[in-house]
Residue, then its C-alpha position, 0 to 999 in steps of 0.5 A: x118683350x117688356x111691353x108684352x109682360x107689362x100688358x099681361x101684368x096690367x090685365x092680371x091686375x085688372x082681373x084681380x081688381x074686378x074679381x075683388x069687387x064682387x061678393x064681399x058683402x058676406x059675413x066672413x068677419x074680415x076687414x081689410x088690414x086686419x088679416x092675422x096671417x103672417x110668416x114665422x118671424x124667425x124665417x123668411x117664409x112669405x106671408x100668404x097672398x092676402x088680397x089686402x096688400x096690392x103690389x103698390x100697397x095701401x089700396x085697401x087702407x084708403x091711402x091717398x097715394x098723392x098726399x105728402x101727409x103721413x097716413x096711418x096704414x096697418x097697426x101690425x108691427x114687425x119685430x125689431x130683429x126682422x127689420x134689422x135683418x131686412x136692412x142688413x141681410x135682405x137689402x145687404x146694407x145698401x140704401x140706393x138701388x139704381x134702376x136695372x139692378x136686381x134689387x131695384x125690381x123689388x116691389x112693396x108686395x115683396x117687402x110685405x112678403x119678406x117682413x110679414x106685415x104691411x107698412x105702418x105709415x105711408x106718404x108721397x115724397x114729392x121731392x123724389x116723386x116716390x111713394x114712401x112706406x115706413x115699417x115701425x118696430x113693434x117693440x119700439x117706436x124709435x126703430x123704423x125702416x123707410x122704403x121709397x118706390x119710384x114708378x118704372x114701367x108702370x110698376x112702383x119699384x124699390x129706389x132707396x131706403x133708410x133706417x133709424x135706430x136699427x143696427 
């Protein structure tokens, strides 16, 4: 059953990537990473499905997923309050998410939908073999949320998180 679901997801991803490669040369004025749609910062309403945030994030930002160097992503920032709510309520204060738990099924896209914007920075953490995304608070460079995703069954899923200067 898991294999058939994985195959369906891979096929859907392939079709969406193929569809996204076509007619992007119009005069829409849109550039990847500059989408201004977002959720209401005071609610948990998800961001619209924007197409510039792949499930594992960063594809449209020209990210080298294997680089251990910190790479800039989006200039959009979440509010400090939203990052605090993410840590304390959505992640329930936990920092470790063992494989097979409900929270370990969360993906980068789930975080983008919940927080309301893409991560600020990315790097590959080779000591944990994990993709690491950082969201920095818009009102302060000192508040940030780091989230590590490990590949499980071909999908990058939540493994652990950490925050600094967030209550």
